[in-house]
Backbone bond lengths (Angstrom), bond angles and torsions (degrees), N, CA, C in turn:
res aa  C-N    CA-C-N  psi(-1)  N-CA   C-N-CA  omega(-1)  CA-C   N-CA-C  phi
1 M - - - 1.437 - - 1.527 107.05 -
2 G 1.292 118.59 128.40 1.450 123.99 179.43 1.517 112.90 -112.80
3 C 1.281 114.80 168.31 1.457 119.87 176.71 1.505 109.18 -142.79
4 E 1.287 115.85 161.63 1.453 120.02 179.24 1.479 111.39 -74.27
5 P 1.341 117.27 146.23 1.461 119.44 178.41 1.518 109.92 -64.11
6 V 1.303 116.33 147.34 1.454 121.46 174.60 1.536 107.94 -116.11
7 E 1.298 114.98 132.81 1.478 119.68 -179.84 1.485 108.27 -124.64
8 Y 1.328 117.03 131.79 1.415 120.71 174.17 1.541 108.24 -145.90
9 T 1.330 116.06 159.09 1.397 123.15 -177.69 1.537 105.99 -123.03
10 D 1.332 114.72 137.43 1.418 120.10 177.98 1.535 109.31 -147.66
11 V 1.284 115.81 159.31 1.472 120.99 178.30 1.509 106.61 -105.03
12 Y 1.331 114.33 122.97 1.461 119.01 179.13 1.527 107.87 -114.28
13 T 1.347 114.30 135.36 1.445 120.86 175.03 1.527 106.86 -102.94
14 P 1.308 119.80 123.13 1.434 121.07 -177.49 1.501 111.73 -57.87
15 S 1.297 116.78 142.22 1.497 121.51 174.95 1.508 108.58 -78.92
16 K 1.299 117.12 176.72 1.425 118.94 179.23 1.505 113.48 -65.26
17 Y 1.319 117.38 -12.95 1.490 122.88 175.88 1.517 110.57 -96.83
18 G 1.318 119.76 3.42 1.461 121.68 177.87 1.490 114.08 82.50
19 I 1.327 118.89 7.81 1.474 121.18 178.15 1.502 109.40 -78.13
20 I 1.328 117.87 125.41 1.473 120.85 -178.32 1.536 111.16 -102.79
21 L 1.336 117.84 -23.59 1.475 117.26 175.88 1.501 109.55 -161.78
22 K 1.339 113.55 156.68 1.474 121.91 175.67 1.523 103.53 -137.06
23 E 1.269 115.87 132.28 1.495 121.49 176.07 1.559 108.35 -129.12
24 K 1.293 116.75 142.02 1.436 122.49 174.49 1.523 108.70 -104.44
25 V 1.290 114.83 134.63 1.432 122.04 176.82 1.532 106.55 -124.59
26 F 1.325 117.88 118.97 1.442 121.27 -179.84 1.498 109.28 -96.01
27 I 1.360 114.65 129.98 1.480 119.01 -178.71 1.504 108.54 -116.43
28 S 1.351 113.45 160.74 1.422 120.16 -178.94 1.517 109.65 -81.37
29 P 1.314 119.01 135.64 1.459 120.02 175.69 1.511 115.68 -73.53
30 T 1.379 114.53 -11.83 1.481 118.27 -176.51 1.536 113.49 -115.86
31 E 1.306 117.24 -15.21 1.493 120.35 179.67 1.505 111.15 -123.21
32 A 1.364 115.32 149.33 1.461 119.92 177.04 1.518 109.63 -64.28
33 T 1.325 116.85 138.85 1.479 121.32 -178.41 1.509 107.25 -126.49
34 A 1.312 115.86 130.77 1.473 121.51 175.24 1.514 108.55 -113.33
35 T 1.300 115.08 135.29 1.467 120.51 -178.17 1.533 109.16 -132.34
36 Y 1.290 116.56 138.67 1.463 121.52 -178.06 1.535 107.81 -131.53
37 M 1.291 116.41 129.67 1.427 121.75 177.17 1.527 108.69 -125.71
38 N 1.315 119.39 131.50 1.421 124.13 174.90 1.487 107.74 -121.90
39 I 1.350 116.18 111.96 1.445 121.42 -175.56 1.507 110.35 -114.03
40 H 1.360 115.19 125.02 1.477 120.55 177.61 1.527 108.02 -107.13
41 L 1.345 115.13 126.89 1.446 117.98 174.57 1.562 106.44 -88.72
42 M 1.310 113.96 126.12 1.484 119.40 -171.79 1.506 109.86 -134.34
43 K 1.324 113.58 155.37 1.519 120.42 172.31 1.501 106.74 -137.35
44 D 1.320 114.09 126.78 1.431 123.16 -178.73 1.537 112.12 51.86
45 G 1.288 114.63 39.10 1.534 121.78 175.53 1.531 112.99 80.57
46 Q 1.347 118.36 5.49 1.445 119.14 178.10 1.484 111.58 -116.51
47 D 1.314 119.27 140.59 1.463 123.96 179.18 1.542 109.66 -61.17
48 L 1.309 116.26 135.41 1.476 120.18 -177.70 1.526 112.00 -61.84
49 A 1.322 118.28 -35.19 1.432 121.55 178.40 1.523 111.06 -61.85
50 A 1.332 116.32 -40.76 1.486 120.69 179.12 1.515 111.05 -65.64
51 L 1.344 117.86 -28.01 1.453 123.30 -179.60 1.566 109.99 -85.72
52 G 1.297 116.37 -5.01 1.508 119.71 -177.91 1.500 114.04 78.95
53 I 1.332 117.92 17.61 1.441 123.65 -178.77 1.542 107.87 -100.94
54 K 1.316 116.38 128.30 1.462 119.82 177.52 1.532 109.25 -107.00
55 R 1.319 115.53 130.61 1.465 121.98 176.60 1.521 107.27 -129.32
56 G 1.319 115.23 133.50 1.452 119.94 175.72 1.506 110.56 -82.40
57 F 1.376 115.99 151.35 1.429 118.08 176.37 1.549 107.21 -141.58
58 K 1.281 113.82 160.82 1.482 120.59 178.30 1.542 106.04 -137.38
59 L 1.304 116.89 124.48 1.461 123.59 179.19 1.527 106.35 -108.97
60 E 1.334 116.08 126.01 1.435 121.13 175.97 1.517 110.07 -120.14
61 I 1.326 116.05 133.30 1.474 121.80 174.77 1.515 105.79 -104.17
62 L 1.314 113.73 125.51 1.467 118.62 -177.29 1.528 110.15 -115.20
63 D 1.287 115.88 147.84 1.462 123.87 173.57 1.532 106.35 -122.61
64 N 1.308 116.81 106.17 1.491 122.13 -176.69 1.506 110.70 54.60
65 G 1.358 118.41 44.48 1.433 122.25 176.13 1.526 115.36 83.70
66 K 1.350 118.53 -4.78 1.446 120.66 -179.04 1.538 107.85 -105.18
67 V 1.335 115.42 129.25 1.472 121.67 -179.52 1.512 108.86 -67.31
68 I 1.391 116.59 122.09 1.448 121.87 177.88 1.499 112.59 -110.74
69 Q 1.361 119.54 -18.54 1.438 124.39 179.10 1.520 111.23 -153.98
70 T 1.314 118.01 139.29 1.449 121.28 177.80 1.526 109.56 -134.22
71 K 1.312 114.39 143.73 1.486 122.06 178.65 1.498 106.96 -138.40
72 E 1.319 117.35 131.86 1.467 122.46 175.26 1.496 109.99 -121.41
73 G 1.351 117.09 149.15 1.463 120.59 179.13 1.518 110.14 -171.49
74 T 1.327 115.64 -169.28 1.445 120.14 175.78 1.544 108.49 -127.86
75 N 1.324 113.60 146.69 1.469 123.35 -178.07 1.510 110.19 39.50
């Protein structure tokens, strides 16, 4: 079963721990679930990469609070 992509824009202010966003994705315990997230780091409406600014990020996937996957990169 598929669904249409949802796109939204929001302004996030980093917390004192550097967290800029948290999203919850609910998956089915009985069916395979695919999730895709495309995150653009922007400043004043322009992509940071286009501005020549590099920012590191870390994405963690948690299952009931336990890290099960980690990805690090820039922009």
